[in-house]
DRENPA-3360 file (N, C-alpha, C; in nm, 2 decimals, always signed):
BEGIN
1 = XXXXXXXX = +0.08/-0.12/+0.00/+0.00/+0.00/+0.00/+0.09/+0.12/+0.00 ~ +0.05/+0.22/-0.08/+0.13/+0.34/-0.09/+0.13/+0.42/+0.05 ~ +0.24/+0.47/+0.08/+0.25/+0.54/+0.22/+0.16/+0.66/+0.23 ~ +0.15/+0.74/+0.13/+0.06/+0.86/+0.14/-0.09/+0.81/+0.14 ~ -0.12/+0.71/+0.07/-0.26/+0.66/+0.08/-0.29/+0.60/+0.21 ~ -0.20/+0.53/+0.27/-0.22/+0.47/+0.40/-0.23/+0.58/+0.51 ~ -0.14/+0.68/+0.50/-0.15/+0.79/+0.60/-0.28/+0.86/+0.59 ~ -0.32/+0.89/+0.46/-0.45/+0.95/+0.44/-0.57/+0.87/+0.49;
9 = XXXXXXXX = -0.56/+0.74/+0.46/-0.67/+0.65/+0.51/-0.69/+0.66/+0.66 ~ -0.57/+0.64/+0.73/-0.58/+0.63/+0.88/-0.62/+0.77/+0.93 ~ -0.57/+0.88/+0.87/-0.61/+1.01/+0.92/-0.76/+1.03/+0.91 ~ -0.82/+0.99/+0.80/-0.96/+1.01/+0.78/-1.04/+0.91/+0.87 ~ -0.99/+0.79/+0.89/-1.05/+0.69/+0.98/-1.06/+0.74/+1.12 ~ -0.94/+0.79/+1.17/-0.94/+0.84/+1.31/-1.02/+0.97/+1.33 ~ -1.03/+1.05/+1.22/-1.11/+1.17/+1.23/-1.26/+1.14/+1.24 ~ -1.30/+1.04/+1.16/-1.44/+0.99/+1.17/-1.47/+0.93/+1.30;
17 = XXXXXXXX = -1.38/+0.85/+1.36/-1.40/+0.80/+1.49/-1.41/+0.91/+1.60 ~ -1.33/+1.01/+1.58/-1.33/+1.12/+1.68/-1.46/+1.20/+1.66 ~ -1.50/+1.23/+1.54/-1.62/+1.31/+1.52/-1.75/+1.24/+1.56 ~ -1.75/+1.11/+1.55/-1.86/+1.03/+1.59/-1.89/+1.03/+1.74 ~ -1.79/+1.07/+1.82/-1.81/+1.08/+1.96/-1.83/+1.22/+2.02 ~ -1.83/+1.32/+1.93/-1.85/+1.46/+1.98/-1.97/+1.52/+1.92 ~ -2.02/+1.63/+1.97/-2.13/+1.71/+1.92/-2.09/+1.76/+1.78 ~ -2.18/+1.77/+1.69/-2.32/+1.74/+1.68/-2.35/+1.60/+1.63;
25 = XXXXXXXX = -2.25/+1.52/+1.59/-2.27/+1.39/+1.53/-2.32/+1.29/+1.64 ~ -2.28/+1.31/+1.76/-2.32/+1.22/+1.87/-2.47/+1.24/+1.90 ~ -2.53/+1.35/+1.86/-2.67/+1.37/+1.88/-2.76/+1.27/+1.80 ~ -2.70/+1.20/+1.70/-2.77/+1.10/+1.63/-2.80/+0.98/+1.73 ~ -2.71/+0.96/+1.82/-2.73/+0.84/+1.91/-2.77/+0.88/+2.05 ~ -2.80/+1.01/+2.07/-2.83/+1.05/+2.20/-2.97/+1.01/+2.25 ~ -2.99/+0.88/+2.27/-3.12/+0.83/+2.31/-3.10/+0.72/+2.42 ~ -3.19/+0.71/+2.51/-3.18/+0.61/+2.61/-3.23/+0.47/+2.55;
33 = XXXXXXXX = -3.34/+0.48/+2.47/-3.39/+0.36/+2.40/-3.34/+0.35/+2.26 ~ -3.30/+0.24/+2.21/-3.32/+0.11/+2.26/-3.20/+0.08/+2.36 ~ -3.23/-0.01/+2.45/-3.13/-0.06/+2.54/-3.05/-0.17/+2.47 ~ -2.92/-0.16/+2.48/-2.83/-0.26/+2.42/-2.75/-0.32/+2.53 ~ -2.77/-0.45/+2.56/-2.70/-0.52/+2.67/-2.73/-0.45/+2.80 ~ -2.84/-0.39/+2.82/-2.87/-0.32/+2.94/-2.82/-0.18/+2.96 ~ -2.75/-0.13/+2.85/-2.70/+0.00/+2.85/-2.77/+0.09/+2.76 ~ -2.78/+0.22/+2.79/-2.84/+0.31/+2.69/-2.77/+0.31/+2.56;
41 = XXXXXXXX = -2.84/+0.34/+2.45/-2.79/+0.33/+2.32/-2.67/+0.42/+2.30 ~ -2.67/+0.54/+2.37/-2.56/+0.64/+2.35/-2.43/+0.58/+2.41 ~ -2.44/+0.50/+2.52/-2.32/+0.44/+2.58/-2.26/+0.34/+2.48 ~ -2.35/+0.26/+2.42/-2.31/+0.16/+2.33/-2.25/+0.22/+2.20 ~ -2.30/+0.33/+2.16/-2.25/+0.41/+2.05/-2.10/+0.45/+2.08 ~ -2.08/+0.51/+2.20/-1.95/+0.56/+2.23/-1.85/+0.44/+2.24 ~ -1.89/+0.33/+2.30/-1.81/+0.21/+2.32/-1.77/+0.15/+2.18 ~ -1.87/+0.15/+2.09/-1.85/+0.09/+1.96/-1.75/+0.17/+1.88;
49 = XXXXXXXX = -1.76/+0.31/+1.89/-1.66/+0.39/+1.81/-1.52/+0.39/+1.88 ~ -1.52/+0.37/+2.01/-1.39/+0.36/+2.08/-1.32/+0.22/+2.04 ~ -1.40/+0.12/+2.03/-1.35/-0.01/+1.98/-1.30/+0.00/+1.84 ~ -1.38/+0.07/+1.75/-1.33/+0.09/+1.61/-1.20/+0.16/+1.61 ~ -1.18/+0.26/+1.70/-1.05/+0.34/+1.70/-0.94/+0.24/+1.75 ~ -0.97/+0.16/+1.84/-0.87/+0.06/+1.88/-0.83/-0.03/+1.77 ~ -0.93/-0.08/+1.69/-0.90/-0.17/+1.58/-0.81/-0.09/+1.48 ~ -0.84/+0.04/+1.46/-0.76/+0.12/+1.37/-0.62/+0.14/+1.42;
57 = XXXXXXXX = -0.60/+0.15/+1.55/-0.46/+0.16/+1.60/-0.39/+0.03/+1.58 ~ -0.45/-0.08/+1.60/-0.39/-0.21/+1.58/-0.35/-0.22/+1.43 ~ -0.44/-0.18/+1.34/-0.41/-0.19/+1.20/-0.30/-0.10/+1.16 ~ -0.29/+0.02/+1.22/-0.18/+0.12/+1.19/-0.05/+0.06/+1.24 ~ -0.06/+0.00/+1.36/+0.07/-0.06/+1.41/+0.12/-0.17/+1.32 ~ +0.04/-0.26/+1.28/+0.08/-0.37/+1.19/+0.12/-0.31/+1.05 ~ +0.06/-0.21/+1.01/+0.09/-0.15/+0.88/+0.23/-0.09/+0.89 ~ +0.26/-0.01/+1.00/+0.39/+0.05/+1.01/+0.50/-0.06/+1.04;
65 = XXXXX = +0.46/-0.16/+1.11/+0.56/-0.27/+1.14/+0.60/-0.34/+1.01 ~ +0.50/-0.37/+0.93/+0.53/-0.43/+0.80/+0.61/-0.34/+0.71 ~ +0.58/-0.21/+0.71/+0.65/-0.12/+0.63/+0.80/-0.10/+0.67 ~ +0.83/-0.11/+0.80/+0.96/-0.08/+0.85/+1.05/-0.21/+0.83 ~ +1.00/-0.33/+0.82/+1.08/-0.45/+0.81/+1.11/-0.48/+0.67;
% end
């Protein structure tokens, strides 16, 4: 994968993860109902996007590790 494409992809990916957790985009999920695993929907929304960011960090780590070796 081209370095500039990879950097651009991860920059946009992390920007989307960040924006999904702050106002005004988080207002999409600012509801108590439906309950997901006993938690309000907004909590599950925040946890899901945080998990996506974690997956992105792992992907970036392996991408950089593969590039450096």
